[in-house]
N, C-alpha and C positions, 0 to 999 in steps of 0.2 A: 504494499500499500504506500502511496505517496504521502509524505507528511505535509501538514498544512504550511509549515515554514518554507518547505521546498517549493510548493505550489505557488505561494505568494510571490516568490522571486522569479517565477518562470515567465519568459517572454517568448511567445511562439508566433511565427509568421503565418498569415493566411487562414487563421481561424482554428488551429489545432490547440486545444487546451483541455485541462482536466475539468470536465463538466460538473463534477461534484462540488466545486468551489465557486464562489462569486467570481464573475469575470466582466471585463469591460473591453470594448473594441476601440482601437486607436487607428485613425486614418491620418497618415502624415502626407504632406504635400510638398511639391517643389524640391529644392535641394536638401530638405530635411530627410528625405528617403535615403540619401547617400550616407547619412550619419547613423542610421539604424544598425544595431548590433548584427543582425542577420541579413540586412539589406534585402528584404523582400521587394521584388519589383513592383508589386501592387501598392506598397506603402501601408499595408494593413497589418496590424499587430494585435493579437488578442492576449491579454494578460489576466491571469487569475490572481486573486489577492486575499489577504486576511485583514480583518478589521475594517477601518475606514481611512484609507490612505489619501493624501492630497494629490491632486493631479500633477503638480510639479514633480514630485518624487517618482511617480509612475512614468511620466514622459522621459525623465532623465534615466530611469532604469532601462529604457529602450535604447539609450545611447545619445539622446539629443539634449544638450545643455539648455537650460531655460533662457539663456541670453539669445538663443537662435530663434525663439518663438515670438511671433508678433500677434497671434490671435488664436484663442482656444474656444471652440464651440462644444458644449456638452448638450447633446440631444437638440442641437440647433440654437442653443442660447449661449451668448458670450459669457464666459466665466473667467475668474482670476486663478492664479496659481494655488490658492488655498481651497479651491473647490474640492469637496470630499467625494471621492468616487464611490458609486453604489453599483450593485449588480445590474447588468444590462446596459450601462451607460455606453453611448457611442460618442467618442471624443474625436473631434476633428482638429488637427494641429497644423497651423500655417506658418510659413516663414515670413520674412519682411515683405510687404507689398511695395513694389517700386513705383507703381503708377496710380494707386488708389489711396485716398486719405481715409484711414479707418480709425483715426484718433478718437472719434466719438463712440466707436463700437468696441474697440479692444479694451479689455480689462487687465491686460498683462503688459502693454507697452509702457515703458517708464517715461517720466517727464523728460523732455529734451534738455540736454545740457546747454548752459549759456555759451560755452565755447567748445570747439572741437580740439580736445587735448587727449593725448594717448599716454598710457603706461604699457610698456612692451616687455613681454617675457624675454629673458636673457637669451633664450634659444633662437630668437628672431633678430639677431644682431644686425644683419645686412638690411633687413626691412627697416629697422630703426634709423639707419644711416640714410636710406632712401627717403624716408619721411622727413627727416631734418633737411636733407638736400632740397626738398620741395617746399620747405618753409613751415612744416608742421611741428608743433611742440610735442616731442616724443621722449618721455622719460624712460630711462632704462638703467637699472642698477643690479649688477650681478650678485650683490650681497643680499638682495631681498628674497626671503622665502615666500612660498605661495600665499600664506596667510597675510604677509605684509603687502604683497602685490594687490591682493583683494582689498585690503584696508586702504591702501593708497588710491586705488581706483575710486572708492566711495568717498573718502575724505577730501580728495582734490578734484573730484568731478572729472575723472579721466576714463576714457574708453579702454578697457583691458583687451589687449591683443595677445593671443597665445594659440598654440596648437595642442595645448594640454586640456583635454575635456574636463577632468576632475576639477581643475582650477576654476573653470567657468560654472561649474555646478554648485559652487559655494553660494549659500543663500544670500549673503550680503551683496554680491555682485549684481548690479542692475544694468550696467552698460558694458558690454563685452562682445567680442567677436572671435569665433573659432576660425583661424586662417586655414584654408583648405590646401593651398598649393605648398609644395616643398621647395619651389624655385623662387629665390628672392625677387627676380625681375617680374615674375608673375604675381607674387604676393603683393607688391606695391600697387599693381594695376587692380588687383582684387579688392584691396582695401579702399582705394580711391573710388571704385565703382560702388562698393557696398555703402559708403557714406556720402556719395555724390559730391566729391571734393574737387572735381576737375577745375571748377571755377574759382577755387580758393588757393590754387598753387601760387607760391611766391618764392621762386628759386633763389638760393644763395642768401636768404635773409636770416638763416639760423646756422650755427656751427654744427658740423656733422659729428664732431668729437664730444662736445660737452652739452649741446642743446641750447647754448646761450644765443642771444640775439646778436646779429652782426650789423654794425653801423659804419658809415663812411668815416674816414679819419684823414686828417691832413698829413701829407708826407713829412712835413717838417717835425711833426710830433712823434713820429716813429722811425725817422730816418736812421737814428743811431742803432736800431735793431735790425736793419736790413743788411743782407749780403751785398758786397760791392756791385756785382752785375745786376742784381735786382734794383739797387738804388740808381744805377745808371740808366736802365732801359724802361723802367715803369714809373708812372707818376700818380696813378689812381689806386687807392688802397681802401680796404675795409678791415675792421678789427672786431673780434668777438668780445662782447662785454663781460662774458663769464671767465674764459680762460686766457684771454689776451692774444690769441692767435691772430696773425696778420695774413690777409689774403689779397691777391692781385690777379690780373687776368693773364696768366701765363699758360703754358701748355696743359697744366693740370686743370685749369678752368675750362679750356676747350674740350677736354675729354669728358668732364662732368656735364658740360652743355650738351654733348652728344648723347649722354645717358638720359638726360632730361627729355630731349627731343624724342628719343625712342620710347620712353615711358608714355609720353603724351600721345604719340602716334598710335600706340597700342590701345589707348582709351577710345579712339575714334570708332 
């Protein structure tokens, strides 16, 4: 005989479940299907359960972090993450809607942040640099543990970017995104599209190393810090307000300009 505990943690695709226990049917849509543990092509998962679990925990048990969900319908009615699942529930789970305004319908969409700021998991180091290159405030600290990343996201109003699903399943995280791609060049395009940031790009306005803002600086004020050839051939400079790094339009600038152009071309 299957124990109640085991049955309550079972997640089966396509409707196969232990009928002796309460069960609910979950229908996932869009790219949420790719996040499901067993990846059923239909997007339909039947879960048996014990007690009165909330829908957030049940959805996440199927592999989908709550930060990826924009709308939940329980038997056709919009519900929040705290909805208690009962026997026979049909739960429809939707990802972010790109072209429809559902702000008055969704009970799971968090309040929008006043600014688009990021905190990025240390494993996405190249993505962090790309974000900064394009002018976005992207905090990254290799010393932060998962709990600290989640807390930073909430306390500083930052969108948490990671490829770590358990990190996004932490209940305190309200704004986060599970980066799908493993290629940094694709990751930056993915994030720009996800948050509709193409019109907010401001290249070279932020330091790629420390995330500080970069401002124009008079050559006479930093001339003593320049190498002789740089001092001779360049007149226009900027400097990071955070770490003091100095920048000019040399060959490195041109290479980064090409990187930016390629990223923006891939957005088209």
